[in-house]
C-alpha positions as CSV (number, residue, x, y, z in Angstrom):
1,L,74.9,102.5,0.8
2,K,71.5,101.8,-0.8
3,T,69.1,99.5,0.9
4,A,65.3,99.1,1.1
5,L,64.1,100.5,4.4
6,P,60.9,100.1,6.3
7,V,58.5,103.1,6.3
8,A,59.2,105.4,9.2
9,T,56.6,105.8,11.8
10,P,56.3,108.5,14.5
11,I,57.1,107.3,18.0
12,Q,57.0,108.9,21.4
13,A,59.1,108.1,24.3
14,A,57.3,106.5,27.2
15,P,56.5,109.1,30.0
16,I,58.5,108.8,33.1
17,Q,56.2,108.6,36.1
18,D,56.8,110.1,39.6
19,S,60.3,111.2,38.8
20,T,62.5,114.2,39.7
21,P,64.1,116.3,37.0
22,D,67.4,114.6,37.8
23,D,65.8,111.2,37.4
24,E,64.3,112.3,34.0
25,A,67.6,113.7,32.7
26,A,69.4,110.5,33.7
27,A,66.7,108.3,32.0
28,L,66.9,110.4,28.8
29,A,70.7,110.2,28.8
30,T,70.5,106.4,29.1
31,Q,68.1,106.3,26.1
32,F,70.4,108.7,24.2
33,E,73.4,106.4,24.6
34,A,71.5,103.4,23.4
35,D,69.5,105.0,20.6
36,G,71.7,108.0,19.6
37,Y,68.8,110.4,20.3
38,C,66.1,111.2,22.8
39,V,63.2,113.7,23.2
40,A,63.2,116.1,26.2
41,P,59.6,117.5,26.8
42,G,58.6,121.0,27.8
43,V,61.9,122.7,26.9
44,A,60.3,125.9,25.6
45,D,56.9,127.7,25.9
46,A,55.0,126.8,22.8
47,S,53.6,130.4,22.8
48,Q,57.0,131.9,22.1
49,L,57.7,129.8,19.1
50,E,55.8,132.0,16.6
51,A,57.9,135.0,17.4
52,C,61.1,132.9,17.0
53,R,59.8,131.6,13.7
54,A,59.2,135.2,12.4
55,A,62.6,136.4,13.5
56,A,64.3,133.4,11.8
57,L,62.5,133.9,8.5
58,E,63.2,137.7,8.6
59,A,66.9,136.9,9.0
60,L,66.8,134.4,6.2
61,D,65.3,137.0,3.9
62,E,68.1,139.4,4.7
63,C,70.7,136.8,3.8
64,K,68.9,136.1,0.5
65,A,68.8,139.8,-0.3
66,R,72.6,140.1,0.3
67,D,73.3,137.1,-2.0
68,P,70.2,136.4,-4.2
69,G,72.0,133.6,-6.1
70,M,73.4,131.7,-3.2
71,G,74.7,128.4,-4.2
72,V,74.3,125.0,-2.6
73,G,77.0,123.4,-0.4
74,Q,79.6,124.6,2.0
75,R,81.9,126.0,-0.6
76,S,79.1,128.3,-1.9
77,G,78.1,129.3,1.6
78,Y,79.2,131.7,4.3
79,R,80.1,131.7,8.0
80,E,76.6,133.0,8.6
81,I,74.6,130.7,6.3
82,V,75.0,127.6,4.2
83,Q,72.4,126.2,1.8
84,R,72.8,122.5,2.6
85,M,70.6,121.4,-0.3
86,P,68.1,123.2,-2.5
87,G,65.7,125.0,-0.2
88,R,67.3,123.8,3.1
89,Y,69.5,126.4,4.9
90,E,71.5,126.4,8.1
91,M,71.9,129.9,9.4
92,R,73.9,131.5,12.2
93,Y,72.9,135.0,11.3
94,G,70.2,136.8,13.3
95,L,70.5,134.6,16.4
96,D,71.0,137.7,18.6
97,R,67.5,138.9,17.9
98,A,65.3,139.1,21.0
99,P,63.0,136.1,20.5
100,L,65.7,133.7,19.4
101,L,68.1,134.9,22.1
102,S,65.4,134.4,24.7
103,L,64.8,130.9,23.4
104,R,68.5,130.1,23.7
105,R,68.6,131.3,27.3
106,R,65.6,129.1,28.1
107,V,67.1,126.0,26.4
108,E,70.3,126.5,28.4
109,K,68.3,126.2,31.6
110,S,66.1,123.3,30.4
111,L,65.8,119.6,30.9
112,A,67.4,119.2,27.5
113,F,70.5,121.0,28.5
114,E,70.8,119.1,31.8
115,T,70.4,115.9,29.8
116,A,73.2,117.0,27.4
117,R,75.3,117.7,30.5
118,R,74.8,114.2,31.7
119,I,75.5,112.7,28.2
120,L,78.8,114.6,28.0
121,R,79.6,113.8,31.7
122,D,79.7,117.4,32.9
123,E,82.3,118.3,30.3
124,I,80.2,120.7,28.2
125,R,80.6,123.9,26.2
126,I,78.2,125.5,23.7
127,L,79.8,124.9,20.3
128,G,77.3,127.0,18.3
129,C,73.8,128.1,17.7
130,S,71.9,128.1,14.4
131,V,68.5,127.8,12.8
132,V,67.9,125.1,10.1
133,I,65.2,126.2,7.7
134,A,63.5,123.9,5.2
135,E,61.4,125.9,2.8
136,R,57.9,124.9,1.8
137,D,57.9,121.5,0.0
138,C,61.7,121.1,0.4
139,A,62.6,117.5,-0.4
140,A,63.9,115.0,2.2
141,Q,67.6,115.0,2.8
142,A,69.9,112.1,2.1
143,W,70.9,110.0,5.2
144,H,74.0,111.5,6.8
145,V,75.9,112.1,10.0
146,D,77.0,115.6,11.2
147,G,80.4,114.5,12.3
148,A,82.8,111.6,12.4
149,H,83.9,109.2,15.1
150,L,87.1,110.1,17.0
151,S,88.5,106.5,17.0
152,P,88.7,104.2,14.0
153,S,88.9,101.1,16.2
154,E,86.4,101.6,19.1
155,H,83.1,103.2,20.0
156,L,83.7,106.1,22.4
157,S,81.1,108.0,24.5
158,P,79.4,111.0,22.8
159,H,81.6,114.1,22.4
160,V,79.2,116.4,20.5
161,L,75.4,116.6,20.0
162,N,72.6,118.8,18.7
163,I,69.6,120.1,20.6
164,F,66.8,120.7,18.1
165,V,63.7,122.8,19.0
166,P,61.2,123.0,16.1
167,L,59.7,126.5,15.7
168,V,56.6,125.1,14.0
169,D,54.4,122.1,14.7
170,V,56.3,119.3,13.0
171,T,53.8,116.6,14.1
172,K,51.7,117.6,11.1
173,G,54.5,118.0,8.5
174,G,57.4,115.7,9.3
175,G,60.5,116.4,11.2
176,T,63.9,114.7,11.7
177,E,64.1,111.0,10.9
178,M,66.5,108.8,12.8
179,K,68.1,105.3,12.4
180,P,68.2,104.2,16.1
181,G,71.5,102.8,17.2
182,S,73.2,103.7,14.0
183,H,75.9,105.8,15.9
184,F,77.4,102.3,16.7
185,L,77.6,101.5,13.0
186,T,78.9,104.7,11.4
187,R,82.5,104.2,12.4
188,N,82.7,101.7,9.6
189,L,79.3,101.9,8.0
190,A,79.4,99.3,5.2
191,K,81.0,96.6,7.4
192,Q,79.0,97.3,10.5
193,M,75.7,97.6,8.7
194,L,76.3,94.2,7.1
195,L,77.1,92.6,10.4
196,A,73.9,94.2,11.9
197,R,71.8,92.7,9.1
198,I,73.4,89.3,9.6
199,K,72.8,89.4,13.3
200,K,69.2,90.8,12.7
201,T,69.9,93.8,15.0
202,L,69.4,96.5,12.4
203,R,66.5,98.7,13.6
204,P,64.0,100.4,11.3
205,P,64.0,104.3,10.9
206,V,61.7,106.4,13.1
207,V,60.5,110.0,13.2
208,P,60.5,110.8,16.9
209,L,57.4,112.7,18.0
210,V,58.4,116.2,19.0
211,T,55.5,118.3,20.0
212,P,55.7,122.1,20.2
213,G,58.1,123.1,22.9
214,D,59.9,119.8,23.1
215,A,63.5,119.3,22.0
216,L,65.2,116.5,20.1
217,L,68.7,115.7,21.1
218,F,70.9,113.5,18.9
219,D,74.5,112.4,18.5
220,Y,76.6,113.9,15.7
221,R,77.4,110.3,14.7
222,V,73.9,109.0,14.3
223,L,72.4,108.6,10.8
224,H,69.5,111.1,10.3
225,R,67.8,113.3,7.8
226,G,65.3,116.0,7.5
227,T,62.1,114.7,6.0
228,L,60.0,116.3,3.2
229,N,58.5,119.6,4.5
230,N,54.8,119.3,4.0
231,T,53.8,121.7,6.8
232,G,52.5,124.2,4.2
233,G,55.1,126.8,4.9
234,A,58.8,127.2,6.0
235,R,59.9,124.8,8.7
236,P,62.6,126.4,10.9
237,V,64.3,124.5,13.7
238,F,66.4,126.2,16.4
239,V,69.6,124.3,17.0
240,L,72.0,124.5,20.0
241,T,75.1,122.4,19.5
242,V,77.1,121.3,22.6
243,A,80.3,119.5,22.9
244,K,83.2,118.4,25.1
245,P,85.3,121.6,25.9
246,W,88.2,120.5,23.7
247,F,86.1,119.7,20.5
248,R,86.1,122.2,17.6
249,D,83.9,121.8,14.5
250,L,86.0,122.9,11.5
251,V,83.7,121.3,8.9
252,N,80.2,122.7,8.8
253,F,80.7,126.4,8.0
254,P,83.3,128.2,5.9
255,K,85.2,131.3,7.0
256,R,84.1,133.8,4.4
257,A,81.5,136.3,5.5
258,L,78.2,137.4,4.0
259,F,78.0,140.2,6.6
260,P,81.6,141.2,7.4
261,E,80.3,143.9,9.7
262,V,78.4,141.5,11.9
263,D,79.8,139.1,14.5
264,C,77.7,136.0,14.3
265,N,79.8,133.8,16.6
């Protein structure tokens, strides 16, 4: 679907004053259900991000050394790593390294995870852990969703979502762009997008402001894309994917192994 879109502008969620962690998680979950995303502040210590960045890029180099001519797309990828588009990788290899494992444990105890628990109504399991790496000057992605709706006829509550923790300062070099409320439209995109235009309820795209140590949570069904990477270097993002206990993602990674000797699950 090709349509002219307003220029995206960074936004920041309004601070929640005089609130408890439970209140903040509840407010973020409410925003998530309306917009398809939210930003949880203070999830990680900004000082630990550089070590995580270095560990992720080291693991990426090892993957490239094992397959120097790695193709683009799932069919050309591996259970450990897929090049989603030229210069943009999603990697599950190397997540057991100390800095990244420490970050995962911290995220699991954070406001972001408590918010995810509320969004999924206390039915939660960790579906996977990965790092998405956009190399220097990597182009913007096409708009996409990470997964489909479960029902063709009605909008159901969220069943799977991502928790993104950028490992570099994305406020100076782009981040993840969202179409707010689009998770209500992607069940039947062409028809529902047209109806939203007619009703003048279609909202412009935004780049949520995610400062170092914050986390961006978003619904698998919301339209989003990684923006042009103009940070001046690689732009890695730590990803924790959580879901209802019964959900299985059979789409995003193939079964063949790049490192058969390593368990990356």
